[in-house]
N, C-alpha and C positions, 0 to 999 in steps of 0.2 A: 540652853536655848541654841549657841554658834555652832553647836557640835553635831544637833539634832539638824540644823540646816544644810550643815556639811555633805552630814549621812545622808538625808535627802535627795543633794543635787547629786552625790553619786549614783545612788540608786535610779534615780530620774537619766543620766546619763546613760547609763548602762542600760534601762529599757528602752531609750531610745535609740542606740545604738544597737539591741538586739532587731529592735522593730525595721531600722534601716538595714542592717544585713537581712534579713527574710524579705524584706521590701524587693533588694537587689536578687537574691539569689530568687523571687517570684519572678521577674523581670528577666535574669539570667533563661530560665526554663522557659520562658513564654517564647522569648528571644530565639533559642534553642531550637524551639520547637519549631517558629516560621522559617529560620533560615533551613533545616534540613528540610522543610516540603518546599519551598523555592526551587533547592535542588533539583528534589525529584520530577518538580513542573518542568523546568528546564529539560532534565533527561527526557521526559514524557515527549515535550515539543519538539525537542532534535528528531526523537523516532518517529512522529507522526509527519514531520518536515522529509524526511525518509523517507517514510512511505508514502505520501506525496507526490514527491519527486517520480517514483518509481510507477505510480499508476497513471499520473499523466504521460510517461514516456511510453508504458504500454497504452493509453489511450493511441495516443499518438501510432504507434504501430497497428493496433487496428483499425485505427481509420485510415491507413494505407493500405491493408490490405481490405478493408471491405471496398474500398476503390478500385481493387485490381478483379475483388469478385464481380462486383458491379459491371464490369469490363470485359469480364467472362463469359456473363450473363446475356450483356446485351450484343456478343459475339454469338451467342450460342443460339440466341432468338433469328439470326441471322438467317431467312431460305436458304441461301447459297450453302453456306455452313453447316446445316442440317441435311442439307444432300449431297454434300463432299464426306460425311463423317457417314450417316447410313448408306452409302455407295463404298465406302471403304469398308466396313461390318459385312458388307455384302446382303445388306436388308432392301436394296431400293436398287429396281431398272426401269429402266425407259424402256419403251415398249418397241419390243424389236430388237432387243440387247440381250444377253446370256451372260449371268453370271459364272463366273469362272475362281473357284480359291485353290490358289499350290497352297501346298502344306511344305512347313520345312522339315528335315531329317528326324529333331525333336519329336513333332507330333506323328509322324508316321510311326512312332516305335510304338505310342498308346494304343492305337488303333487296331 
């Protein structure tokens, strides 16, 4: 009887040891998967942070450009500026004025 009880304890110890090893292996696999996923998330977050910074810089540049363009539009809407541009192009003259166009040497060759 004593021999059977000792044998049963050894088998029980081996099976509980095997279950413990299996449990540790499963926890290890799950832990490794979680750590790998966390590493990927950290890399993705860093990439998204760089993209965000780049886009914020671009928004800033485009905002400045918008202000410059709006200033140019405001200037172009000015009546005196429009008259100046039209006079330079020879498309506008006041009553009694004559438009004189002076051609450069390059323009004369093409005609």
